[in-house]
N, CA, C and O atoms as a DFTB+ gen file, in Angstrom:
320 C
 N C O
     1  1      -2.439      88.106      25.590
     2  2      -3.700      88.607      25.101
     3  2      -3.532      88.977      23.631
     4  3      -2.549      89.610      23.248
     5  1      -4.489      88.579      22.826
     6  2      -4.450      88.849      21.399
     7  2      -5.532      89.855      21.050
     8  3      -6.701      89.664      21.386
     9  1      -5.139      90.925      20.377
    10  2      -6.093      91.924      19.911
    11  2      -6.232      91.833      18.403
    12  3      -5.695      90.920      17.777
    13  1      -6.945      92.768      17.826
    14  2      -7.132      92.751      16.375
    15  2      -5.879      93.193      15.617
    16  3      -5.679      92.804      14.467
    17  1      -5.042      93.999      16.255
    18  2      -3.835      94.467      15.582
    19  2      -2.593      94.400      16.461
    20  3      -1.569      95.010      16.156
    21  1      -2.695      93.648      17.561
    22  2      -1.533      93.507      18.443
    23  2      -1.686      92.261      19.307
    24  3      -2.750      91.646      19.381
    25  1      -0.585      91.920      19.949
    26  2      -0.573      90.799      20.877
    27  2       0.318      91.199      22.053
    28  3       1.315      91.895      21.861
    29  1      -0.026      90.773      23.247
    30  2       0.816      91.030      24.409
    31  2       1.576      89.746      24.692
    32  3       0.984      88.694      24.932
    33  1       2.881      89.850      24.659
    34  2       3.744      88.690      24.845
    35  2       4.788      89.037      25.890
    36  3       5.634      89.902      25.665
    37  1       4.733      88.370      27.025
    38  2       5.687      88.639      28.090
    39  2       5.612      90.063      28.599
    40  3       6.625      90.638      28.995
    41  1       4.419      90.636      28.590
    42  2       4.241      91.999      29.072
    43  2       4.553      93.075      28.046
    44  3       4.404      94.260      28.343
    45  1       4.981      92.699      26.854
    46  2       5.309      93.662      25.797
    47  2       4.246      93.583      24.708
    48  3       3.851      92.496      24.287
    49  1       3.793      94.737      24.264
    50  2       2.802      94.806      23.192
    51  2       3.524      94.760      21.846
    52  3       4.383      95.595      21.564
    53  1       3.169      93.788      21.029
    54  2       3.745      93.651      19.690
    55  2       2.670      93.973      18.674
    56  3       1.584      93.394      18.701
    57  1       2.972      94.892      17.784
    58  2       2.026      95.278      16.753
    59  2       2.164      94.426      15.509
    60  3       3.087      93.622      15.377
    61  1       1.224      94.622      14.602
    62  2       1.233      93.919      13.324
    63  2       2.543      94.199      12.602
    64  3       2.981      95.346      12.513
    65  1       3.155      93.158      12.094
    66  2       4.380      93.301      11.315
    67  2       5.667      93.257      12.109
    68  3       6.745      93.224      11.516
    69  1       5.595      93.256      13.427
    70  2       6.831      93.150      14.221
    71  2       7.357      91.726      14.114
    72  3       6.603      90.756      14.193
    73  1       8.660      91.628      13.933
    74  2       9.272      90.319      13.770
    75  2       9.587      89.690      15.109
    76  3      10.044      90.352      16.041
    77  1       9.330      88.387      15.181
    78  2       9.749      87.589      16.324
    79  2      10.465      86.368      15.772
    80  3      10.248      85.972      14.627
    81  1      11.304      85.787      16.581
    82  2      12.023      84.582      16.200
    83  2      11.722      83.511      17.226
    84  3      11.795      83.752      18.431
    85  1      11.383      82.324      16.742
    86  2      11.127      81.193      17.618
    87  2      12.345      80.288      17.630
    88  3      12.845      79.899      16.574
    89  1      12.821      79.953      18.809
    90  2      13.949      79.044      18.963
    91  2      13.407      77.626      18.912
    92  3      12.810      77.148      19.876
    93  1      13.615      76.957      17.795
    94  2      13.098      75.599      17.617
    95  2      13.721      74.587      18.541
    96  3      13.105      73.561      18.829
    97  1      14.924      74.840      19.016
    98  2      15.588      73.890      19.906
    99  2      15.162      74.083      21.354
   100  3      14.901      73.116      22.069
   101  1      15.094      75.344      21.779
   102  2      14.804      75.617      23.183
   103  2      13.395      76.094      23.465
   104  3      12.961      76.107      24.617
   105  1      12.668      76.490      22.413
   106  2      11.300      76.936      22.596
   107  2      11.142      78.383      22.988
   108  3      10.028      78.820      23.276
   109  1      12.223      79.142      23.009
   110  2      12.141      80.542      23.398
   111  2      11.606      81.423      22.284
   112  3      11.612      81.031      21.117
   113  1      11.150      82.599      22.639
   114  2      10.677      83.598      21.692
   115  2      11.533      84.841      21.878
   116  3      11.720      85.310      23.001
   117  1      12.056      85.377      20.773
   118  2      12.918      86.545      20.821
   119  2      12.316      87.607      19.917
   120  3      11.881      87.314      18.804
   121  1      12.293      88.832      20.398
   122  2      11.810      89.942      19.588
   123  2      12.864      90.294      18.558
   124  3      14.033      90.472      18.902
   125  1      12.471      90.396      17.309
   126  2      13.400      90.736      16.234
   127  2      14.046      89.506      15.633
   128  3      13.562      88.385      15.787
   129  1      15.141      89.738      14.951
   130  2      15.878      88.671      14.291
   131  2      17.294      88.654      14.844
   132  3      18.123      89.468      14.435
   133  1      17.586      87.744      15.764
   134  2      18.929      87.722      16.353
   135  2      19.973      87.202      15.369
   136  3      19.654      86.495      14.413
   137  1      21.205      87.562      15.622
   138  2      22.304      87.055      14.807
   139  2      22.452      85.562      15.070
   140  3      22.416      85.117      16.218
   141  1      22.615      84.800      14.008
   142  2      22.777      83.362      14.160
   143  2      24.232      83.021      14.405
   144  3      25.131      83.555      13.757
   145  1      24.446      82.134      15.339
   146  2      25.785      81.643      15.629
   147  2      25.762      80.143      15.411
   148  3      24.997      79.427      16.057
   149  1      26.590      79.674      14.512
   150  2      26.620      78.241      14.248
   151  2      27.847      77.639      14.907
   152  3      28.951      78.176      14.822
   153  1      27.632      76.541      15.546
   154  2      28.737      75.835      16.193
   155  2      29.448      74.974      15.161
   156  3      28.855      74.588      14.154
   157  1      30.681      74.682      15.401
   158  2      31.408      73.776      14.535
   159  2      30.814      72.383      14.628
   160  3      30.150      72.045      15.608
   161  1      31.052      71.592      13.622
   162  2      30.515      70.234      13.631
   163  2      31.430      69.309      14.419
   164  3      32.641      69.519      14.495
   165  1      30.833      68.294      14.995
   166  2      31.644      67.345      15.744
   167  2      32.120      66.216      14.826
   168  3      31.760      66.174      13.650
   169  1      32.917      65.316      15.361
   170  2      33.490      64.238      14.567
   171  2      32.434      63.332      13.957
   172  3      32.618      62.837      12.845
   173  1      31.321      63.104      14.668
   174  2      30.271      62.226      14.151
   175  2      29.602      62.829      12.912
   176  3      29.326      62.124      11.941
   177  1      29.348      64.125      12.957
   178  2      28.731      64.795      11.813
   179  2      29.701      64.789      10.637
   180  3      29.294      64.556       9.499
   181  1      30.963      65.041      10.901
   182  2      31.961      65.023       9.828
   183  2      32.052      63.640       9.186
   184  3      32.200      63.532       7.969
   185  1      31.963      62.582       9.996
   186  2      31.991      61.218       9.453
   187  2      30.785      60.976       8.553
   188  3      30.923      60.423       7.462
   189  1      29.595      61.390       9.010
   190  2      28.382      61.232       8.226
   191  2      28.492      61.973       6.897
   192  3      28.129      61.434       5.852
   193  1      28.990      63.202       6.935
   194  2      29.142      63.977       5.710
   195  2      30.193      63.366       4.792
   196  3      30.059      63.436       3.570
   197  1      31.221      62.777       5.352
   198  2      32.223      62.075       4.547
   199  2      31.616      60.893       3.816
   200  3      31.905      60.668       2.641
   201  1      30.769      60.134       4.515
   202  2      30.075      59.016       3.868
   203  2      29.155      59.520       2.768
   204  3      29.067      58.910       1.702
   205  1      28.467      60.635       3.021
   206  2      27.581      61.209       2.008
   207  2      28.371      61.586       0.762
   208  3      27.905      61.362      -0.355
   209  1      29.562      62.155       0.939
   210  2      30.404      62.512      -0.199
   211  2      30.842      61.266      -0.964
   212  3      30.887      61.277      -2.194
   213  1      31.165      60.191      -0.242
   214  2      31.556      58.940      -0.904
   215  2      30.412      58.399      -1.753
   216  3      30.629      57.958      -2.882
   217  1      29.207      58.431      -1.218
   218  2      28.043      57.920      -1.943
   219  2      27.752      58.770      -3.170
   220  3      27.494      58.240      -4.251
   221  1      27.793      60.089      -3.006
   222  2      27.450      60.977      -4.118
   223  2      28.574      61.082      -5.142
   224  3      28.342      61.455      -6.292
   225  1      29.799      60.749      -4.717
   226  2      30.942      60.858      -5.617
   227  2      31.404      62.281      -5.826
   228  3      32.206      62.553      -6.720
   229  1      30.908      63.187      -5.013
   230  2      31.258      64.592      -5.155
   231  2      32.001      65.070      -3.919
   232  3      31.651      64.719      -2.792
   233  1      33.013      65.862      -4.140
   234  2      33.707      66.507      -3.028
   235  2      33.763      67.987      -3.364
   236  3      34.400      68.392      -4.336
   237  1      33.095      68.784      -2.557
   238  2      33.072      70.220      -2.811
   239  2      32.890      70.952      -1.492
   240  3      32.890      70.342      -0.423
   241  1      32.740      72.220      -1.579
   242  2      32.554      73.057      -0.390
   243  2      31.075      73.350      -0.137
   244  3      30.723      74.385       0.429
   245  1      30.218      72.425      -0.565
   246  2      28.786      72.617      -0.317
   247  2      28.507      72.499       1.169
   248  3      29.310      71.953       1.925
   249  1      27.369      73.014       1.573
   250  2      26.950      72.879       2.958
   251  2      26.511      71.453       3.241
   252  3      26.274      70.669       2.323
   253  1      26.406      71.128       4.519
   254  2      26.032      69.783       4.929
   255  2      24.717      69.318       4.352
   256  3      24.591      68.167       3.936
   257  1      23.729      70.206       4.322
   258  2      22.411      69.826       3.802
   259  2      22.496      69.418       2.336
   260  3      21.911      68.412       1.936
   261  1      23.219      70.192       1.537
   262  2      23.355      69.873       0.118
   263  2      24.121      68.572      -0.085
   264  3      23.806      67.800      -0.990
   265  1      25.117      68.328       0.745
   266  2      25.897      67.087       0.641
   267  2      25.032      65.873       0.938
   268  3      25.128      64.857       0.251
   269  1      24.184      65.975       1.964
   270  2      23.295      64.867       2.308
   271  2      22.235      64.659       1.230
   272  3      21.904      63.522       0.897
   273  1      21.700      65.759       0.681
   274  2      20.702      65.639      -0.382
   275  2      21.284      64.982      -1.621
   276  3      20.602      64.190      -2.270
   277  1      22.538      65.293      -1.968
   278  2      23.180      64.680      -3.129
   279  2      23.316      63.171      -2.925
   280  3      23.085      62.398      -3.855
   281  1      23.687      62.751      -1.722
   282  2      23.807      61.324      -1.426
   283  2      22.437      60.650      -1.484
   284  3      22.316      59.540      -2.002
   285  1      21.409      61.308      -0.958
   286  2      20.060      60.743      -1.000
   287  2      19.594      60.562      -2.440
   288  3      18.963      59.555      -2.764
   289  1      19.896      61.521      -3.301
   290  2      19.489      61.425      -4.702
   291  2      20.138      60.217      -5.369
   292  3      19.479      59.502      -6.124
   293  1      21.409      59.983      -5.102
   294  2      22.103      58.828      -5.652
   295  2      21.475      57.536      -5.153
   296  3      21.237      56.613      -5.932
   297  1      21.211      57.471      -3.865
   298  2      20.611      56.251      -3.297
   299  2      19.217      55.996      -3.869
   300  3      18.850      54.845      -4.102
   301  1      18.445      57.046      -4.096
   302  2      17.102      56.873      -4.699
   303  2      17.227      56.319      -6.113
   304  3      16.467      55.435      -6.508
   305  1      18.191      56.843      -6.877
   306  2      18.383      56.353      -8.257
   307  2      18.785      54.885      -8.248
   308  3      18.429      54.144      -9.163
   309  1      19.512      54.460      -7.242
   310  2      19.933      53.068      -7.114
   311  2      18.826      52.179      -6.554
   312  3      18.955      50.955      -6.528
   313  1      17.739      52.802      -6.106
   314  2      16.632      52.042      -5.544
   315  2      16.865      51.572      -4.117
   316  3      16.241      50.616      -3.656
   317  1      17.766      52.250      -3.426
   318  2      18.083      51.880      -2.042
   319  2      17.180      52.635      -1.099
   320  3      17.280      52.470       0.117
């Protein structure tokens, strides 16, 4: 039920400004902001990131997203 300044979710009344977190993978809703736990990458992801580093010509301690973006930028400049 949605009110003007609150919502009832799973039997709990949540007021304006209360934080909730949506689990994009599982679809769950959690009250507040849970601690994030990241799993290690598997061999396939490591291989993909290795290829991205080869394409970009950079080897650093950047995160996976930045490594993939650097490779994409190089490929765009090459017209691939």
